[in-house]
C-alpha positions, 0 to 999 in steps of 0.5 A, a space after each residue: 464545492 464537490 465534483 460529481 466524482 466526489 459526490 458519487 464516491 461519497 454516495 457509494 461509500 455511504 451506501 456500502 457502509 449502510 449495507 455493511 452496518 446492517 449485515 450480519 458479521 458473516 456477511 460483512 466484507 472486510 475493507 480490503 475485500 471491497 473495491 474501495 479497499 483494494 484501491 486504497 491498498 494499491 495507492 498506499 503501497 504505491 506511496 510507500 514504493 515511491 518513498 512517501 509515508 502513508 497518512 491516515 487523517 493527519 497522522 503518519 500511519 506507516 513511514 516510508 522507511 518501513 519499506 526500506 527496513 523490510 527490504 533490507 531485512 529481506 536481503 539479509 534473510 536471503 543472504 542468510 538462507 544462501 538465496 544469493 549464490 551468484 553474489 548479486 547483492 555484492 555485484 549490485 553494490 559495486 555496480 551502484 558505486 560505479 554508477 552502472 545503473 543497468 547492471 545494478 538494476 539487473 542484479 536487483 531484479 535477480 536478487 529479488 525475483 518474485 514468482 508470486 505474480 505480476 507485482 514486484 516483491 517490493 510492491 508486495 512488501 509495501 502492500 503487506 505493510 499498508 494492509 496492517 493499517 487498513 482498518 484505520 484507513 477504512 474508519 478515516 474514510 468513513 469519517 471523511 465521507 460523513 463529514 462531507 455528507 454533512 457539508 453537502 447537506 448544509 451547503 445546498 
């Protein structure tokens, strides 16, 4: 049995999809430009930051390890570009080895300080990774909504 929130979400998605389907290409919004897309992206990025894979349908679309790989590559890039003049990466590793999480956290924040906005650099990187599969997510959400609509029609 579906909750009222689920029914409203399906109805809103179906209504939005109908408007999108009937719009000309210039009028159609990209999934990530919609409220549903922005919400999906925020949740998907949060999943990656928390160490969870992004699952679309029944398949893994982005492995959580992709974020750690991207973070490692970014650390190497910053070191290669001399963007760690105070040796924060080394200090971070020593602090972790000494179980000094307060110092480790300060070093990490210094090394990966991001001035692009309120979100942290890792959240931003996770959003970029998730956005690569946003079209797949939109298609899956549409399929799910259509299936639930069919179930609702025949259940009532």
